[in-house]
Biopython code that builds the backbone (N, CA, C, O; Angstrom):
import numpy as np
from Bio.PDB.StructureBuilder import StructureBuilder

atoms = [
    (1, "UNK", "N", (43.543, -24.899, 80.891)),
    (1, "UNK", "CA", (42.514, -23.909, 80.725)),
    (1, "UNK", "C", (41.659, -24.239, 79.506)),
    (1, "UNK", "O", (42.146, -24.812, 78.532)),
    (2, "UNK", "N", (40.413, -23.882, 79.568)),
    (2, "UNK", "CA", (39.489, -24.129, 78.459)),
    (2, "UNK", "C", (39.674, -23.079, 77.371)),
    (2, "UNK", "O", (39.991, -21.922, 77.649)),
    (3, "UNK", "N", (39.474, -23.497, 76.146)),
    (3, "UNK", "CA", (39.549, -22.592, 75.010)),
    (3, "UNK", "C", (38.190, -21.941, 74.802)),
    (3, "UNK", "O", (37.152, -22.590, 74.930)),
    (4, "UNK", "N", (38.209, -20.664, 74.482)),
    (4, "UNK", "CA", (36.986, -19.958, 74.140)),
    (4, "UNK", "C", (37.163, -19.446, 72.717)),
    (4, "UNK", "O", (38.101, -18.698, 72.440)),
    (5, "UNK", "N", (36.286, -19.833, 71.826)),
    (5, "UNK", "CA", (36.386, -19.440, 70.419)),
    (5, "UNK", "C", (35.216, -18.529, 70.078)),
    (5, "UNK", "O", (34.058, -18.852, 70.342)),
    (6, "UNK", "N", (35.542, -17.384, 69.487)),
    (6, "UNK", "CA", (34.509, -16.459, 69.016)),
    (6, "UNK", "C", (34.802, -16.121, 67.560)),
    (6, "UNK", "O", (35.884, -16.418, 67.053)),
    (7, "UNK", "N", (33.854, -15.512, 66.904)),
    (7, "UNK", "CA", (34.014, -15.127, 65.505)),
    (7, "UNK", "C", (33.740, -13.640, 65.355)),
    (7, "UNK", "O", (32.899, -13.075, 66.054)),
    (8, "UNK", "N", (34.461, -13.013, 64.432)),
    (8, "UNK", "CA", (34.275, -11.606, 64.108)),
    (8, "UNK", "C", (33.857, -11.529, 62.650)),
    (8, "UNK", "O", (34.465, -12.168, 61.792)),
    (9, "UNK", "N", (32.827, -10.753, 62.369)),
    (9, "UNK", "CA", (32.391, -10.570, 60.987)),
    (9, "UNK", "C", (32.910, -9.220, 60.501)),
    (9, "UNK", "O", (32.483, -8.176, 60.994)),
    (10, "UNK", "N", (33.820, -9.238, 59.547)),
    (10, "UNK", "CA", (34.342, -8.004, 58.971)),
    (10, "UNK", "C", (33.736, -7.926, 57.578)),
    (10, "UNK", "O", (32.618, -7.435, 57.427)),
    (11, "UNK", "N", (34.438, -8.393, 56.562)),
    (11, "UNK", "CA", (33.837, -8.604, 55.253)),
    (11, "UNK", "C", (33.491, -10.075, 55.113)),
    (11, "UNK", "O", (32.636, -10.461, 54.316)),
    (12, "UNK", "N", (34.156, -10.864, 55.885)),
    (12, "UNK", "CA", (33.913, -12.303, 55.937)),
    (12, "UNK", "C", (34.221, -12.751, 57.359)),
    (12, "UNK", "O", (34.644, -11.951, 58.193)),
    (13, "UNK", "N", (34.013, -13.994, 57.622)),
    (13, "UNK", "CA", (34.226, -14.530, 58.957)),
    (13, "UNK", "C", (35.716, -14.620, 59.284)),
    (13, "UNK", "O", (36.484, -15.206, 58.520)),
    (14, "UNK", "N", (36.129, -14.042, 60.413)),
    (14, "UNK", "CA", (37.496, -14.126, 60.913)),
    (14, "UNK", "C", (37.417, -14.828, 62.269)),
    (14, "UNK", "O", (36.780, -14.325, 63.195)),
    (15, "UNK", "N", (38.059, -15.979, 62.381)),
    (15, "UNK", "CA", (38.005, -16.735, 63.623)),
    (15, "UNK", "C", (38.981, -16.163, 64.655)),
    (15, "UNK", "O", (40.070, -15.701, 64.315)),
    (16, "UNK", "N", (38.566, -16.205, 65.912)),
    (16, "UNK", "CA", (39.434, -15.832, 67.026)),
    (16, "UNK", "C", (39.384, -16.953, 68.051)),
    (16, "UNK", "O", (38.458, -17.764, 68.064)),
    (17, "UNK", "N", (40.391, -16.982, 68.904)),
    (17, "UNK", "CA", (40.444, -18.015, 69.925)),
    (17, "UNK", "C", (41.087, -17.414, 71.167)),
    (17, "UNK", "O", (42.014, -16.611, 71.062)),
    (18, "UNK", "N", (40.607, -17.793, 72.325)),
    (18, "UNK", "CA", (41.203, -17.368, 73.576)),
    (18, "UNK", "C", (41.701, -18.608, 74.300)),
    (18, "UNK", "O", (40.958, -19.566, 74.512)),
    (19, "UNK", "N", (42.977, -18.568, 74.675)),
    (19, "UNK", "CA", (43.562, -19.706, 75.376)),
    (19, "UNK", "C", (44.537, -19.173, 76.408)),
    (19, "UNK", "O", (45.402, -18.356, 76.091)),
    (20, "UNK", "N", (44.401, -19.631, 77.634)),
    (20, "UNK", "CA", (45.255, -19.210, 78.745)),
    (20, "UNK", "C", (45.302, -17.694, 78.883)),
    (20, "UNK", "O", (46.362, -17.124, 79.143)),
    (21, "UNK", "N", (44.163, -17.043, 78.709)),
    (21, "UNK", "CA", (44.075, -15.602, 78.871)),
    (21, "UNK", "C", (44.619, -14.789, 77.703)),
    (21, "UNK", "O", (44.635, -13.560, 77.771)),
    (22, "UNK", "N", (45.057, -15.435, 76.650)),
    (22, "UNK", "CA", (45.594, -14.742, 75.469)),
    (22, "UNK", "C", (44.593, -14.867, 74.326)),
    (22, "UNK", "O", (43.973, -15.916, 74.150)),
    (23, "UNK", "N", (44.438, -13.803, 73.554)),
    (23, "UNK", "CA", (43.546, -13.806, 72.396)),
    (23, "UNK", "C", (44.363, -14.004, 71.128)),
    (23, "UNK", "O", (45.433, -13.416, 70.975)),
    (24, "UNK", "N", (43.860, -14.827, 70.225)),
    (24, "UNK", "CA", (44.521, -15.114, 68.954)),
    (24, "UNK", "C", (43.545, -14.884, 67.818)),
    (24, "UNK", "O", (42.352, -15.162, 67.947)),
    (25, "UNK", "N", (44.058, -14.372, 66.694)),
    (25, "UNK", "CA", (43.267, -14.136, 65.494)),
    (25, "UNK", "C", (43.834, -15.017, 64.395)),
    (25, "UNK", "O", (45.052, -15.147, 64.276)),
    (26, "UNK", "N", (42.979, -15.618, 63.596)),
    (26, "UNK", "CA", (43.414, -16.487, 62.509)),
    (26, "UNK", "C", (43.877, -15.638, 61.327)),
    (26, "UNK", "O", (43.054, -15.075, 60.606)),
    (27, "UNK", "N", (45.201, -15.543, 61.126)),
    (27, "UNK", "CA", (45.711, -14.725, 60.030)),
    (27, "UNK", "C", (45.416, -15.361, 58.672)),
    (27, "UNK", "O", (45.403, -14.664, 57.657)),
    (28, "UNK", "N", (45.182, -16.660, 58.641)),
    (28, "UNK", "CA", (44.817, -17.306, 57.379)),
    (28, "UNK", "C", (43.462, -16.800, 56.900)),
    (28, "UNK", "O", (43.268, -16.584, 55.704)),
    (29, "UNK", "N", (42.521, -16.608, 57.828)),
    (29, "UNK", "CA", (41.213, -16.063, 57.452)),
    (29, "UNK", "C", (41.359, -14.647, 56.895)),
    (29, "UNK", "O", (40.668, -14.285, 55.942)),
    (30, "UNK", "N", (42.243, -13.852, 57.474)),
    (30, "UNK", "CA", (42.473, -12.497, 56.988)),
    (30, "UNK", "C", (43.124, -12.549, 55.603)),
    (30, "UNK", "O", (42.720, -11.815, 54.701)),
    (31, "UNK", "N", (44.118, -13.405, 55.436)),
    (31, "UNK", "CA", (44.821, -13.524, 54.152)),
    (31, "UNK", "C", (43.892, -14.018, 53.049)),
    (31, "UNK", "O", (44.061, -13.650, 51.887)),
    (32, "UNK", "N", (42.924, -14.840, 53.400)),
    (32, "UNK", "CA", (41.969, -15.352, 52.418)),
    (32, "UNK", "C", (41.153, -14.235, 51.774)),
    (32, "UNK", "O", (40.651, -14.397, 50.662)),
    (33, "UNK", "N", (41.018, -13.105, 52.463)),
    (33, "UNK", "CA", (40.278, -11.977, 51.902)),
    (33, "UNK", "C", (41.057, -11.324, 50.761)),
    (33, "UNK", "O", (40.467, -10.752, 49.845)),
    (34, "UNK", "N", (42.364, -11.412, 50.824)),
    (34, "UNK", "CA", (43.211, -10.826, 49.786)),
    (34, "UNK", "C", (43.426, -11.800, 48.629)),
    (34, "UNK", "O", (43.411, -11.397, 47.466)),
    (35, "UNK", "N", (43.625, -13.084, 48.946)),
    (35, "UNK", "CA", (43.866, -14.093, 47.910)),
    (35, "UNK", "C", (43.238, -15.402, 48.374)),
    (35, "UNK", "O", (43.851, -16.162, 49.124)),
    (36, "UNK", "N", (42.034, -15.655, 47.933)),
    (36, "UNK", "CA", (41.281, -16.823, 48.394)),
    (36, "UNK", "C", (41.899, -18.142, 47.958)),
    (36, "UNK", "O", (41.743, -19.153, 48.643)),
    (37, "UNK", "N", (42.598, -18.147, 46.827)),
    (37, "UNK", "CA", (43.155, -19.396, 46.314)),
    (37, "UNK", "C", (44.495, -19.758, 46.956)),
    (37, "UNK", "O", (44.791, -20.937, 47.145)),
    (38, "UNK", "N", (45.301, -18.760, 47.288)),
    (38, "UNK", "CA", (46.625, -19.011, 47.877)),
    (38, "UNK", "C", (46.898, -18.068, 49.047)),
    (38, "UNK", "O", (47.757, -17.193, 48.929)),
    (39, "UNK", "N", (46.194, -18.216, 50.176)),
    (39, "UNK", "CA", (46.442, -17.316, 51.309)),
    (39, "UNK", "C", (47.858, -17.453, 51.874)),
    (39, "UNK", "O", (48.361, -16.534, 52.522)),
    (40, "UNK", "N", (48.496, -18.590, 51.631)),
    (40, "UNK", "CA", (49.857, -18.776, 52.148)),
    (40, "UNK", "C", (50.831, -17.779, 51.534)),
    (40, "UNK", "O", (51.799, -17.388, 52.185)),
    (41, "UNK", "N", (50.590, -17.361, 50.288)),
    (41, "UNK", "CA", (51.466, -16.375, 49.651)),
    (41, "UNK", "C", (51.359, -15.020, 50.333)),
    (41, "UNK", "O", (52.360, -14.323, 50.498)),
    (42, "UNK", "N", (50.164, -14.650, 50.726)),
    (42, "UNK", "CA", (49.963, -13.384, 51.444)),
    (42, "UNK", "C", (50.693, -13.426, 52.777)),
    (42, "UNK", "O", (51.359, -12.460, 53.149)),
    (43, "UNK", "N", (50.574, -14.533, 53.497)),
    (43, "UNK", "CA", (51.226, -14.667, 54.801)),
    (43, "UNK", "C", (52.744, -14.649, 54.641)),
    (43, "UNK", "O", (53.437, -14.023, 55.442)),
    (44, "UNK", "N", (53.269, -15.324, 53.621)),
    (44, "UNK", "CA", (54.721, -15.306, 53.383)),
    (44, "UNK", "C", (55.207, -13.881, 53.154)),
    (44, "UNK", "O", (56.266, -13.497, 53.651)),
    (45, "UNK", "N", (54.436, -13.095, 52.404)),
    (45, "UNK", "CA", (54.822, -11.705, 52.165)),
    (45, "UNK", "C", (54.776, -10.883, 53.452)),
    (45, "UNK", "O", (55.660, -10.059, 53.686)),
    (46, "UNK", "N", (53.754, -11.096, 54.295)),
    (46, "UNK", "CA", (53.684, -10.400, 55.578)),
    (46, "UNK", "C", (54.911, -10.709, 56.423)),
    (46, "UNK", "O", (55.471, -9.817, 57.059)),
    (47, "UNK", "N", (55.327, -11.968, 56.431)),
    (47, "UNK", "CA", (56.443, -12.382, 57.279)),
    (47, "UNK", "C", (57.779, -11.793, 56.826)),
    (47, "UNK", "O", (58.737, -11.774, 57.599)),
    (48, "UNK", "N", (57.852, -11.316, 55.594)),
    (48, "UNK", "CA", (59.078, -10.708, 55.079)),
    (48, "UNK", "C", (59.171, -9.216, 55.348)),
    (48, "UNK", "O", (60.243, -8.631, 55.191)),
    (49, "UNK", "N", (58.085, -8.594, 55.745)),
    (49, "UNK", "CA", (58.083, -7.151, 55.960)),
    (49, "UNK", "C", (58.966, -6.760, 57.139)),
    (49, "UNK", "O", (59.008, -7.453, 58.156)),
    (50, "UNK", "N", (59.658, -5.661, 56.992)),
    (50, "UNK", "CA", (60.552, -5.172, 58.041)),
    (50, "UNK", "C", (59.801, -4.951, 59.353)),
    (50, "UNK", "O", (60.291, -5.316, 60.422)),
    (51, "UNK", "N", (58.617, -4.355, 59.271)),
    (51, "UNK", "CA", (57.830, -4.097, 60.482)),
    (51, "UNK", "C", (57.443, -5.387, 61.200)),
    (51, "UNK", "O", (57.439, -5.440, 62.430)),
    (52, "UNK", "N", (57.119, -6.415, 60.439)),
    (52, "UNK", "CA", (56.751, -7.701, 61.035)),
    (52, "UNK", "C", (57.952, -8.319, 61.740)),
    (52, "UNK", "O", (57.833, -8.821, 62.858)),
    (53, "UNK", "N", (59.098, -8.280, 61.089)),
    (53, "UNK", "CA", (60.317, -8.834, 61.685)),
    (53, "UNK", "C", (60.677, -8.095, 62.964)),
    (53, "UNK", "O", (61.045, -8.719, 63.959)),
    (54, "UNK", "N", (60.574, -6.762, 62.946)),
    (54, "UNK", "CA", (60.852, -5.976, 64.151)),
    (54, "UNK", "C", (59.872, -6.311, 65.274)),
    (54, "UNK", "O", (60.267, -6.434, 66.433)),
    (55, "UNK", "N", (58.590, -6.457, 64.922)),
    (55, "UNK", "CA", (57.570, -6.795, 65.925)),
    (55, "UNK", "C", (57.868, -8.156, 66.545)),
    (55, "UNK", "O", (57.789, -8.319, 67.763)),
    (56, "UNK", "N", (58.209, -9.126, 65.714)),
    (56, "UNK", "CA", (58.492, -10.470, 66.211)),
    (56, "UNK", "C", (59.728, -10.474, 67.109)),
    (56, "UNK", "O", (59.841, -11.312, 68.003)),
    (57, "UNK", "N", (60.651, -9.546, 66.877)),
    (57, "UNK", "CA", (61.848, -9.443, 67.698)),
    (57, "UNK", "C", (61.606, -8.884, 69.082)),
    (57, "UNK", "O", (62.429, -9.053, 69.983)),
    (58, "UNK", "N", (60.459, -8.208, 69.255)),
    (58, "UNK", "CA", (60.143, -7.650, 70.572)),
    (58, "UNK", "C", (59.811, -8.777, 71.486)),
    (58, "UNK", "O", (59.510, -8.553, 72.659)),
]
sb = StructureBuilder()
sb.init_structure("model")
sb.init_model(0)
sb.init_chain("A")
sb.init_seg("    ")
for serial, (resi, resn, name, xyz) in enumerate(atoms, 1):
    if name == "N":
        sb.init_residue(resn, " ", resi, " ")
    sb.init_atom(name, np.array(xyz, "f"), 0.0, 1.0, " ", f" {name:<3s}", serial, name[0])
structure = sb.get_structure()
């Protein structure tokens, strides 16, 4: 299947991608809004949250 890429403008550009009928959002772009120099730290903190772990378990 072909990929379809669109962009969303919130406070800054957030990339999205559609592949095989599924929509994906770039969490790195979202994390960059909180910490532009180290977005990986924001993502690591998200991955430790209880709600995130429960969601991933579904």
